N, C-alpha and C positions, 0 to 999 in steps of 0.2 A: 622626709621618710626615705631610708636607705633602700638599697636593692633587695635586701633580705626581707624587709617589711613589705615591699611591693609584691614579692612572690608569695609571702604568707597570706596576704589579703586577696591578691588577684591571681594567684597561681592557677586556679580552676579556669578562670576566664581566659588567661593566656593559653593554657593547654588546649581548651576546646576550640578557641579561634584557630589555633594552628592545626588541630586534628581535623576539623571540618573542612578547612581549606585544603589540607593534604588529600582528603578523600576526593574532593572535586578535581584536583590536579591529576590524581591517579586515573580517574575516570576519563578525563579528557585526553590524556596522552596514551591511553590504552585502546582508543577507538580511532577509526580513520576519518572522523569528522574534521572538516577544515577548521583551523584554529581561529576562532572569532575573539579578537582581543577585547572588544567592548563587552561581549557576552561573558567572557572569562572574568573580567573585573566586576561585572554586575553580580555574577554567581559568588565570587569570593566575598564581596561586600554583604550579600544576603546571608551567606553562611556565618560570617562574623556576627552579624546582627542576631541571627538565630542562636549562636553560641552564647552571646551576652544575655539574651532573654532567658535562655535555659538556665544559665548559671545564676542569674538573679532569682529565678523561681526556686532553685535548689537551696538558696540561703534560708528558706523557710523550713528546711529539713536538715537534721543533723544526726550524728551517730551512725548506727548500722543501716538505718533506712536510707540515709543520704548516700552511702556507699552502694547499696543495692540498686537504688533507682538510677544512679549515674552509670553503673555497669550495664544495667539493662538497656538504657537509652544508647549508650556508646556502642554496645554490641549490636543492637538493632540497626543503627545507622551504618556501622561498618559492614554488616551483612547486606544491607540494602545496596551499598556501593559495589561490594564484591560481586553480588549476584547480577547486577546490571552489567558489570565488566564481562562476566562469563556469558550471560545471555546474548549480549551484543556480538561476542565472538562466535557463538554458535548460530544465531539466527539473523545477524546483520542489522537488527534494530534493538531498541530498548523495550523492555516490557512495560506495559501500563498497569494501572491499578486493577483493572479487571483481570488481566493475566496473573497478577500477583495473588488473587484469591482463587486461581485455578492452577496453582503451582504443582499440584499432584500430577497433572498431565505432562508438564514439562519434565518431571523426573523420569518419564519413560526414556528420555534421552541421556541417561546417566553416563553412558560411554562417552558421549560428546562433552558432557560436563567435566568429566575427569581429564579429558584431553585439553580442555580450555584452562583448567586449573594449572596444568603444566605449562601451557603456552603463555599464560598471563601471570605467572608467579611473581615476576618482577614488580607488577603493579598491585598484586593482592597482598603480598607480605607486609608492605608498609601500613596498609589498612589494618591488618590483623595486629601488628605490633603496637598500635595505639592502646589496646586493652591492657597488656602487661606494663606498658610505660605508665599508664595512669595508676595501676594498682601497686606497683613496686617503687614508684618514685613520687608521683604527684600527690596522691592522697596521703602519703606519709609526711609531706612537707608543707601542706597548706592547712589553714585553720578551719575552714568550713566543714571539713569532714570529721572533726574531733570536738565533741561536746565539751570534754574536760578542758581542752585548751582554751575554748572561748570563755569559760568561766574564770580562768586565771588572768584574763587581760586586765591591764591597768585602765583607769578611767578614760584616758584619752584614746587608747587603743580600742576600748570597748565602744566608744563613741564612733570612731572610724568604721569599725566593723558593723555597727548597727545601721550606719548610713549607706553601707555598701549596696544593698539591693535597690535603694532609691536612686543612687548615682548611676548604677549600671542600667537600670530601667530607663532613666532619663537619656543616657547616651544612646541606648538602643533605639528609643523612640525618635530621637533627633536624627540618627543615621538613616532610619527607615524613611523619615520624611524627606531627607536630603536625596536619598536614592531615587524616589519616585519623582520628586521635583526636577531633578537633573534630567530625567528622561521625558518629561512632558513635551518639550519642544519637538521631540522626534515621534510623537504619538501618531502623526499623520502617515508615517511610513508603516505600512502594514506588516513589515517584517522587522521592525525595531524591537529591542528588548521590552520596551513599554507595552507595545501593542501585543506582542507575543504573550506577555504576562497576563494581560486582560482579555485577549482575544481567543479565537478558535484555531490556533496554529498547530502545525505538526508537533507531535510529542517529541520527536527527534530534534526538531528545530527549537522547541521550547527549552529542552535541556541544554542545547548548544548555546542558546542566547541568554538564558536566565539561570541555568544550573538545575541540578536534580532536586534539591530540597525545595527550591522555589517552585518548580513544576509540580511537585507533590502537594505543596500548599494550595496551588490553584485547583488541583483535583479535589481536594477536601472542600474548598470553598464552593466549588460547582455542585457539590452534593446538596448544599443548602441554598445557593444563589444561582438562579438560571439567568443567563445573559439574554440580550435581545438578539436572537438569531436572525431576525428579519432585517436588521440594519444594513447588511451587505446587499440584500435584494433592493432595498430602497435607494441605496447609494448608486447602484448600477442604473436604476430607473432614472434618477436625477441626472446622471452623467449623459445618458442617452437623450434626455429631453433638452439638454443645453448644448451639446456638442455633436458634430457630425460623426456618426458611427457607421462603419462600413458594412456591418453584418446584420442590419435590421431591414426588414422589408415587410410589406403587408401580405397577409396570407391570401388575400383575394386576387392577387395578380401573379399567377404561375408563369414561369419563364418559358418562352418559346424556344425549343431546341430543334434545329434542322439536322436530321440524321441522313447521311449519305452512305449507302451501302455499296461497296465495290464488289462486283462479281469475282469469284476466284478464277485464277488463270487456268485454262484447260491445257491438256497435253499438247494440243495443236497450236496453242498461242504462245508466241514469244513474249515472255514477261517484260523484256526490255523494250518492246515496241509500244510506243504511245498511240492509243486509239484516238481517232478524230472524234470530237464530240458530236453527237447527233442533234442537229439544230431543231429537228421536229420533236425530239423527246421533251416532255414537259418537265419542269424543274421539280425536284423532290418536294413532297408535301411536308410542311412543317409539322413537327410533333409537339404537342403541348402536354408536358408532364405536370400532373397535379402534385400537390404536397402530400406527404405522409402525415395526415392529421385525422383526428376523429371529430365527430360532431359534438363539440363541447362549447357551450355558451358561457364563456368566462365572464363576459360583461354582466350577464344576469346573476351569475354566481357571486360576483363582486358586490353587486347592489344588495344582495340578500344575506351577506356574510357579516356578522358582528365581531367575530374573533379576528384580531389584528394580524396574527401570525398566518392564519389561513387565507385571509384576504390578500396579504402580501405575496403568498405563493400563487394565488389566482392571477394577480397582476403581473407577476414575473413571467409565468407561462404564457399569458396572453401576448406579451411583448417579445417572446422568443421567436426567432425565425425558424420555421420548420425546415427539414430537408426535403428535397424534391425527389419524386420518383424518377426513374431513369431507365435506360435500355436493359438493365439487369433486373428490374422489378419483376418478381414472379418467375425468375429463371428456374428456381428449384421448387416451385409450387407443387405440393402433394408429395414431395420426396420424403423418404425416411431421413432421420437426422441422428448422427452419432457425434456427440461432443466430448472433447477431452480438455481438462486442465491438467497439463503434464508437469509434474513436480520438477522444478529447476531446469526445465528445458531451455535450450539456447542454440544459436547457430553453431556452437562448438560441437554439438551432437549430430550434425547433419553431414554425412560422408557418403559419397556415391558408392563406394565399395563396402564400407562397414555397416552403414544404416541405409541400405538402398530404398527401402519403403518410405522412410522419412524424406529422403532426397527426392523421390518421385512425387510425393504429395506436396512438398514445398514448391517444386518447379513446374509441375504439370497441371496444377489447378490455378487458382488465383495466386499469383506470386507477388507478395507484398514486400517491396524493397526498402520501405522506410517506416517500419513498424517498431513501436517501443512498448516495453512492459515496465511500468514504474514499480518501485519497491515501497509498499505501504506499511503502516505502523504495526498491524497484526499479521504481517508476513503472509503466509499461505492463505489464511482465512480471508483476509482483506483482498488478496489477489483473486481468489475465487469469487468473492462478492462483486468485484468490479466486472469480471468477465461474464458473470451469470445474471447480473441485474442491470448493467448500464448505469449504475450510480456510483458516486464516490463514497468511500467509507468514512464513517464518523471517527474522529480521533479519540483515543483513550478508552475505547470500548470494543467489544467483539460485535461488529455490525451485523454479520450474517446471523449470529445467534439472537441478537436483539430483534431481528426481523421475523422471528419464528411465528409470531401471531399476527403479523401484518398481511394485508392484501397486496400481493406482488404480481400484478396482471401481466407485466411484460417479460417476466422470467420465461425462458423458452418452454419449460415444462408446463406452465400454466397456459401459455398461448396455444400449444399444440394439444394439450389434453382437452381443451375446449372444442377442438376440431375433431375429436374422436381418436386421437393417437393413443397408442399404448405407451406409457412412459415409465422409465425405470432409472434408478441412479445407483452408483456403486463406488466403493472406495476400498482399496486393499490394505488399509491400516485400521486401527481401532475405531469402532463405530461412534464412540462418544467423544473422540478427540475434536476439539472446537465445538462439541455438541452438535455435530452434523446430523445426528439422528433426530434432532428437533427442528433444525433449520431446513433441511433438504426436502422432507415431505411437503413442507409449506409452499415450495416453489413449483409444485405441480407434478411431483413424482408419486406414482401409485405405491412405490416402496423404495426404501433405501437399504441396500445391503452392504455391510462392511464386516470386518473381523469382529466376531462377538455378536453379530446381529443378522445372521443368515448367510454370510459369505463363507463358504467352506472351501478353503484352498488345500492343495495337496500337502503343503508344509508351511509352517509359520517360521519365518526367518526375518532378519533385518537387512535390507528392506524386503518386503514381499514382492512377488513377481507380477508385473503387469500382464505378461503373456498368459500366466496361469489364471489371472482374473478374467481375461476375455474368454478363455477356454471354458471356465465353469459358469459363465453368466450369459453367453450369447444365445443359448437356447431358451432363455426366459422371454425373448422378444422377437427373434428373427422370423418366426412363423406368424406373427401378429402384426400385419401391416395395415395402415402406416404405423411406424413406431419411432420413438425418440428415446435414446439411451444416453446417459451422461456418466462419465468416468472421471474421478479424481485419482490420479495415479500416484505411486510412491517409489517405484524402482529407481528413479533418478535422484533420490534424497542422499545427502551426505551421510556418513563420511565417505570421502573419495579415496579409499585405500583398498587394497585387495584383501586385507585382513578385516576391515571394518564394514565392508559392503558385500553382502553375499551375491548380489547381481553382478557386481564388478568381478568378483572371483569366478562366477559361473562363466563369464565371457572373456576371461583374462587372455586366453590364447589368441583371440582374434585381434588384440591390440598390442601384443608383445613387441611387434616390429616397429611400432611408432616411436619417433625420436623425441618423446616427451617425458616429463616427470611422471612418477607413479600416480600422483593425484590427477593429472590431466588424462592419463591413460585409463585410470579407474573411472573417471567421469564419463568418458566416451563408452567404456565397456558396459556400465550400468544402463546406458541409454540404448544399447543393443537389445536389451530386454523389451523396451518400449517399441523398438522397431519390429521385433518378433510379434508383439501383440497386434500391431497394425497390419502386418503381413497376414496373420491368421484371420483377422477381421475381414480383410479383402478376399481371402480365400473362401471363407464361409459365405460372404455376400455373393460372390461369383457362383458358388455351388447352388445357392438359392435362386440365382438368376435375377438378383435385384441390385447388383453393384452399380448399374447405371441409373438407378432410381434412388440412390442413397448418397447423401452429402456428408462428408466427414469434416469436422471443424476441430482444430487443435490449437490451443494457445498455452501459455504457462502462467504460473502464479507469481513467480519472481525470478530474478537472475540467479545463477549458481554461486551464491555467496560463500558456499562451503569450500570452494577452491582456494588455494593459497593467496595470501595478500588481503588487503582491506576490500571487503565485498567481492572477493574472488578475482581482484584485478590482476594479480600476478599470473594466475592461470590464463586469463584472457591474453595478457601480453605475451606469454609463452606461445600460445596458439597463433597469434597474429605475427609474431616475430618482431614486434615493436611495442613500445609502451602504449597501453590503451588509454583513451581519454576517459577519465573517471566521471566527468560531469554529465555527458550525454551518451557517448558511444557505448559505454558499459551496459546501457539499458536497451540497445538495439536487439531485436529479436525477430522470430518468424511467427507469422499467423498462417495456419493451413486452412484453406477452404477448398475442398476437392470433391469432385464427383467423377467417377470413371467415364471416359468418353468425351468429356468436355474439352473445348478448345482452350489451351492455356492462355491466361490473361495476366500481363505484367502490370502491376499497380505501383506507381512511384509516389503516390500521394502520401503525405504524412498521416500517421494513424497510430492508435494505441489500443490497449485492451478495453478501454472505455467504449470503443466504437463497435465492439463485436455484436452485441445484442441488436442495435439498430441495423447493422449491415445484414445480419442473417434474417432479421424480420423482413427486410425489403426483398432479399433474394427469394424468400419463401412466399412472397406475396401476402404477408399477414397484415391485418388491419391493426395499426398501432399509431400512436401519436408521438412523432419525433421530438416535439417540444418538451415532453415529459421525461426525457432521458438526458443524461449529461454528455453522452457521446453523440456522434453523428454517423450516418451511413457513409462508409468510406467511398463507395462507388457513386455517391451523389456529387452535386456541384457545391456542397456546403464547404465553407472555409475550414481547414483543418486546425486543430488545437490539441497539442500533447501536453498533459499536465503532470507535474511531479509533486511529491509531497512537500519538498523543501522550498517550494516557491518558484523553482525553475519551470520554464515552459518553452515550447517551440511553436511557431506559427509558420505560415508559408513565406513570411517576409524575413524571418530571422529567429533569434532566441534570446532568452534572458536567463542568467544563472542566479538562482536563489532570489529572484525578484529584484535584482539590482538593475544596472543599466541594460537597455535593450541593444543587442548587437545585430544590426541588419545584415542580410545576405549581401554578397558583393553586387554592387550596382543598384541596390534597393535603398530608397529613402522613405522614411515614415514620418508621420506627424509627431509633433512634440508631446501630444497626449497619448500616444500609442501604448507606451508602457503602462501608464496609469489605467488606461481603459482595460487592457487585458488582465491586469491585476484585479480590477473590479469584477470582470467577467468570471475569473477563477474563484474569487471569494464568494460570488453569488452562487456558483455551481456547488461549492462545498456547503454553503448555507442551505440551499434548496435540498441537497441530498440529506443533510442532517434533519431538516424538518419533515421530509418525506418519511424518514425512518422513525423519528420521535413522535410524530403526530399521526402516523398511519394515514398519510395524506391521500394515497390512492383509494383507500376505502371511503374516505370522505367525499372524494371527487366522483367516484363511480357508484357509490351507494351500496 
């Protein structure tokens, strides 16, 4: 068979193998993901198999129907890849299937979309070009699309053409088998393409390691097939039972802590003079701190539970080591609480002169020097979910929205509402975005006000003003003590230009002197609006005489990925005056916990947004069970663990990038099983979080 015959018979197959591979290549090179060679080869192989199966199926259709179906499928797949390229450029992550069915909300950011079309045109045009290439060349030169041509084939050619679908189907099946067989030896690696394909890994990592079409196939399969989410819990339990694990301890033996309080130096005392110890003075009394646990009889619950998934959760939480109470327990008991999740906030926005209130709150409260905010799959909504619930988000869905009918006892709104607090929540963007109007009342807020749902701002612009939001809402609660207010802000949202961000334009004059690019100056300028909001909040609290009885907590949803460069890295590097480390340093952030009049406390311990709820619960002296949350009280003696979506993590002893080798800190040695153990711990935390969400576990536990 000569080359012309090969093209006539197999032209569609060759074209679609090339087109689907091109789509994947454009996606990978348009995003800042590290290039995974194995994942790339896996994705190309899968796309080729998909193309062969598709073309084999199309052999059953000819004529106009053949052309129409091929154009529809080709266009849909091209649009899928193009929109993922654009979405990643705007939001820093890939959209999942749930976001796909809520595309109308994303279209609110049409200005960003147009900008991304321009920025990524080099990668988008080849994807678009595949449609005219097919219509003006391929379909005119292959047999499959022309019924009249197939009728004129000679006997031998007709035989070959008739066997085509069986041949391609056989090849595709063989390749499919080879693909999975080749990766079976690596199945034990929780971040291999094999386990990513079958497991519950990051959507971003799944695309990076197996390809977009492969990831979508998994999404479809999971609609009909539910995996064993408890396997990670059992795996950790088995590891703990067979190996020495450093972080397990019985609940019944609280640690004895000896607290020595040094009296402050008086004006008459020379602080450089050492005092002789008083031999008659009795030694300090040891302080025994109990654990932050509730009276839950897990052993009885396990005995009476027939459902394997619920029993596995009971066993997991029974074996979790709780965090211990400490000298800060109840420090803010009875205080009012105002919490913020500030859009795209970062240390880049903290300036002593330009944002003095932010600077004050960062440095004069609890000053956390080693705090991280991970970037999750559903960006802002997942960042909110982690900060407000102490749970990890479920991949491929909108976790906060999915929790709308669940019992969420440890969300701060629910905890404080049960104690008689007035609770209210606000957002200065559209009330239905991420369906917050359904999720937020469920976590304990008497009402949720946003644009279109009761929040009346002086003007509606992009983005709306945080300062104006505080002005028009503070009277809802300030005279109803004790109170808890929650704000999800929006002034810090990209675009970071003086033409695309009204808050940046409003505060442009204040940053004109800075020696930075327009994008970085605009980023700082829009956060001046957040600073004004906090300044006004403090002013009103002082006027009401309650500033010293109100604690302010502020964290962020994600890093400012709208700055130039991959995930905003170029903006960070410009600010730092050196290249930023994109693996870990990029995610360093500030956590504000501040009450006027408190003594500043510097906290160098590793921590992340996952630790906010247990830390605040302990500071406010609330009854909660630390075993039932995925984070830990930062101020306790619990071992720290910072978790990232891509498998990276940090412990007190070092870090691992993407779940690969563990890199100990200088002078630190760890056991050979250290990496595997922490990978099992993280997998179990994700699994437990998923089951808490999917099974409404808290409701089952507390009745």
